[in-house]
C-alpha positions as CSV (number, residue, x, y, z in Angstrom):
1,M,-26.7,5.3,-8.9
2,D,-24.6,3.2,-7.0
3,K,-22.5,5.7,-4.4
4,Y,-18.6,5.0,-3.2
5,G,-16.0,6.9,-1.4
6,L,-12.3,7.3,-0.1
7,I,-11.9,7.6,3.6
8,G,-8.8,9.4,4.4
9,R,-6.9,13.1,5.3
10,D,-6.2,15.3,3.8
11,I,-7.2,13.5,0.2
12,A,-8.2,16.5,-2.7
13,Y,-5.1,14.8,-4.7
14,S,-7.0,11.3,-4.3
15,F,-5.8,8.6,-7.2
16,S,-9.2,6.6,-6.1
17,R,-11.7,8.9,-7.0
18,R,-10.2,9.8,-10.5
19,Y,-9.6,6.6,-11.2
20,F,-12.8,5.5,-10.4
21,A,-14.5,7.9,-12.2
22,S,-12.7,7.0,-14.9
23,K,-13.9,3.5,-15.0
24,F,-17.2,4.3,-14.4
25,E,-17.5,6.5,-17.5
26,K,-15.3,4.1,-19.8
27,E,-17.6,0.9,-18.5
28,N,-20.9,2.6,-18.4
29,I,-21.2,1.7,-14.8
30,N,-24.1,3.5,-13.3
31,A,-22.2,4.9,-10.0
32,S,-20.6,7.6,-8.7
33,Y,-17.4,7.8,-6.4
34,V,-16.3,10.5,-3.6
35,N,-13.8,11.9,-1.6
36,F,-14.5,11.7,2.5
37,D,-11.8,14.2,4.0
38,S,-11.9,13.1,7.4
39,K,-10.1,15.3,10.0
40,T,-10.7,13.1,12.8
41,I,-12.1,9.9,13.8
42,Q,-15.6,10.9,14.4
43,D,-15.7,12.2,10.9
44,V,-15.6,8.4,9.8
45,E,-17.4,7.2,12.1
46,E,-20.1,9.8,10.5
47,Y,-19.1,9.2,7.1
48,L,-20.0,5.2,7.9
49,S,-23.4,5.5,9.2
50,N,-24.4,6.3,5.7
51,P,-26.4,3.8,4.4
52,K,-26.7,4.9,0.9
53,I,-22.8,4.4,0.3
54,K,-22.2,0.7,-1.0
55,G,-18.4,0.7,-0.5
56,Y,-15.4,2.9,0.5
57,N,-11.4,2.6,0.3
58,V,-9.6,3.6,3.0
59,T,-6.3,5.2,3.1
60,I,-3.8,7.3,5.7
61,P,-4.1,7.8,8.7
62,Y,-7.2,5.5,9.0
63,K,-5.9,2.2,7.8
64,Q,-5.6,0.4,11.4
65,S,-7.8,3.3,14.0
66,I,-11.3,2.5,11.9
67,I,-11.5,-1.1,12.1
68,P,-13.2,-1.0,15.7
69,F,-16.1,0.6,13.5
70,L,-16.7,-2.5,11.5
71,D,-18.8,-5.4,11.7
72,R,-16.5,-7.8,10.6
73,L,-13.3,-8.5,8.6
74,D,-12.2,-11.0,6.1
75,A,-9.4,-13.5,7.0
76,A,-6.8,-11.5,4.8
77,A,-7.6,-8.3,6.5
78,L,-7.9,-10.0,10.2
79,A,-4.5,-11.3,9.1
80,I,-2.7,-8.3,8.4
81,G,-4.5,-5.6,10.7
82,A,-5.0,-3.2,8.0
83,V,-7.8,-2.0,6.1
84,N,-7.8,-0.4,2.8
85,T,-11.3,-1.7,2.0
86,I,-14.9,-1.8,2.7
87,K,-18.0,-3.6,1.6
88,R,-21.3,-2.8,3.1
89,T,-23.4,-6.2,2.1
90,K,-27.4,-6.0,1.6
91,D,-27.7,-6.6,5.3
92,G,-26.0,-3.5,6.2
93,E,-23.3,-5.0,7.4
94,L,-19.9,-3.0,7.0
95,V,-17.1,-5.8,6.3
96,G,-13.2,-4.7,6.3
97,Y,-10.6,-6.4,3.4
98,N,-7.6,-5.4,2.2
99,T,-6.5,-5.4,-1.1
100,D,-2.9,-3.6,-0.9
101,H,-1.7,-7.0,-0.5
102,I,-2.8,-8.4,-3.6
103,G,-2.0,-4.8,-5.8
104,F,1.7,-5.1,-3.9
105,R,2.2,-8.6,-4.7
106,E,0.8,-8.7,-8.2
107,S,2.6,-5.5,-9.2
108,L,5.9,-7.3,-7.7
109,L,5.4,-9.9,-10.0
110,E,4.4,-8.3,-13.1
111,F,8.0,-6.6,-13.2
112,C,10.2,-8.4,-11.7
113,G,8.4,-12.7,-11.6
114,D,11.3,-13.6,-13.2
115,V,14.0,-12.3,-10.6
116,L,12.0,-13.6,-8.4
117,S,11.8,-17.1,-9.3
118,K,15.5,-17.0,-10.2
119,I,16.0,-16.2,-6.4
120,D,14.0,-19.0,-5.6
121,K,16.0,-21.2,-8.0
122,E,19.6,-20.0,-6.9
123,S,18.4,-20.3,-3.2
124,L,19.5,-16.4,-2.4
125,S,18.9,-14.6,0.2
126,K,14.9,-14.0,0.8
127,Q,14.9,-10.5,2.8
128,A,13.3,-7.6,2.6
129,I,13.4,-4.1,4.0
130,I,10.2,-2.5,4.9
131,L,10.6,1.7,5.7
132,G,7.6,2.6,7.8
133,T,5.7,1.1,10.1
134,G,2.3,2.5,9.6
135,G,-1.4,0.6,8.1
136,A,0.5,0.4,4.6
137,S,3.6,-1.6,5.5
138,K,1.0,-4.5,7.0
139,G,-0.4,-5.0,3.3
140,V,3.3,-5.5,2.0
141,A,4.7,-7.1,4.5
142,Y,1.7,-10.2,4.3
143,A,2.4,-9.9,0.7
144,L,6.1,-10.3,0.9
145,E,5.7,-13.0,3.3
146,T,3.4,-15.1,1.5
147,L,6.2,-15.1,-1.4
148,G,8.7,-16.3,1.3
149,F,10.7,-13.2,2.7
150,Q,11.7,-12.5,5.9
151,I,11.3,-9.0,7.1
152,V,13.1,-6.2,8.0
153,Y,11.2,-3.5,9.2
154,V,12.8,0.2,10.1
155,S,11.5,3.0,11.8
156,R,12.1,6.2,13.2
157,S,13.7,4.7,16.2
158,S,14.3,1.3,17.2
159,E,11.6,-0.6,18.7
160,K,10.4,-4.3,19.2
161,G,10.8,-6.2,15.5
162,S,12.1,-2.9,14.1
163,V,15.3,-1.0,13.8
164,S,16.0,2.7,13.2
165,Y,17.4,4.6,10.5
166,A,20.3,5.6,12.3
167,D,20.9,1.5,12.9
168,L,20.2,0.2,9.0
169,D,23.6,-0.4,8.1
170,I,25.6,-2.5,5.2
171,T,24.7,-5.7,6.3
172,H,20.9,-5.0,6.1
173,I,21.4,-3.9,2.8
174,T,23.6,-6.3,1.2
175,T,21.2,-9.4,2.9
176,S,18.8,-8.0,1.2
177,T,16.5,-8.2,-2.1
178,I,13.7,-6.0,-1.8
179,I,13.6,-2.6,-0.4
180,V,10.1,-1.2,0.2
181,N,9.3,2.5,1.3
182,C,6.0,2.8,2.9
183,T,6.2,6.5,4.4
184,P,4.9,9.3,2.9
185,L,8.6,10.6,2.5
186,G,9.0,12.2,-0.9
187,T,4.9,12.9,-2.0
188,F,4.5,16.1,-4.0
189,P,4.7,18.3,-3.1
190,N,7.1,17.3,-0.7
191,T,9.8,15.8,-3.5
192,Q,13.0,16.9,-2.2
193,L,12.8,13.9,0.7
194,C,13.3,10.9,1.0
195,P,13.8,8.1,3.3
196,E,17.9,8.1,4.9
197,I,19.2,4.8,4.1
198,P,22.6,4.2,2.7
199,Y,22.4,4.5,-1.2
200,N,25.4,3.5,-2.0
201,H,25.4,0.0,-0.6
202,L,22.7,-0.8,-3.5
203,N,23.6,-2.6,-6.7
204,S,22.1,-4.2,-9.6
205,S,21.1,-7.2,-7.5
206,H,18.1,-4.9,-5.7
207,I,14.2,-4.5,-6.4
208,V,13.6,-1.2,-5.1
209,Y,9.7,-0.5,-4.5
210,D,8.4,2.9,-3.7
211,L,4.4,2.9,-2.6
212,I,4.4,6.5,-3.6
213,Y,2.8,6.8,-7.0
214,N,3.1,11.3,-7.3
215,P,5.5,11.9,-8.2
216,E,6.0,8.4,-10.5
217,K,9.7,8.9,-9.7
218,T,10.6,9.6,-6.2
219,L,13.9,11.0,-5.1
220,F,14.2,7.7,-3.2
221,L,13.8,6.0,-6.7
222,E,16.3,8.2,-8.3
223,K,18.7,7.5,-5.8
224,A,18.5,3.9,-6.2
225,N,18.3,4.3,-10.1
226,E,21.7,5.7,-10.1
227,Q,23.4,2.8,-8.0
228,G,21.6,0.5,-10.8
229,A,19.0,-1.1,-8.5
230,M,15.3,-2.0,-10.4
231,I,12.5,0.2,-9.3
232,I,9.1,0.1,-9.5
233,S,6.9,3.1,-8.5
234,G,3.5,2.6,-6.5
235,L,1.1,3.4,-9.8
236,R,0.4,0.0,-10.7
237,M,-0.2,-1.2,-7.4
238,L,-2.9,1.3,-7.0
239,E,-4.3,0.3,-10.2
240,L,-4.2,-3.5,-8.9
241,Q,-5.9,-2.7,-5.8
242,A,-8.7,-0.3,-6.7
243,E,-9.4,-3.4,-9.3
244,A,-9.1,-5.8,-6.0
245,A,-11.9,-3.4,-4.2
246,W,-14.0,-3.1,-7.6
247,D,-14.8,-6.7,-7.7
248,I,-15.7,-7.0,-3.7
249,W,-18.1,-4.5,-4.0
250,S,-19.6,-5.8,-7.4
251,K,-19.7,-9.4,-6.1
252,H,-23.4,-9.8,-5.1
């Protein structure tokens, strides 16, 4: 039986474990999928050393810090600077990939490809706001850049290449088409939390995307929906990135 698993911290809720267990059963795939809950990077290194594991998914907080333990990265993961999928080759090499950008891009096109086409045709602003600067934000930024968007990063403190939440104003909002929450704010059980942005400046011209999938409709999305924005949860992205990971693992 082939073995796969998820590396992350505090991952009992794991979407990946449920998804792949269901997939393996439905498609009669002789494989198992487990959680490798890692409190430290040393735990991560230990799990990676197990030659019986054919592939891994990687989640918070190790998408960047795991890179030094890998033998090489594919071109997209190298450009992004974050890894969420690892394959152990027949030669025992650990190769890092990023399927977050695939899941995000494909889900965005599924839900609002017609809107994006209209933006291109009418030469409207192609600026996107990304809330958060962690590993998840990097795949999202890569996907948006391939679609021609300029990125405004927002973080807790104003740093090089980003603005702080306090400095995010009406001009940023009105000149942006897409706003993506790449922070964990609002994840179950802390559903009363959301990023502090000027929601009152959102309208029907905005696409608001939350990478969080539990709950499917976060407070962030509820507030955006109240302003008439198109909203998208992270569930479909997770499904698509998981299938992209399986394609990588199952290729010989």
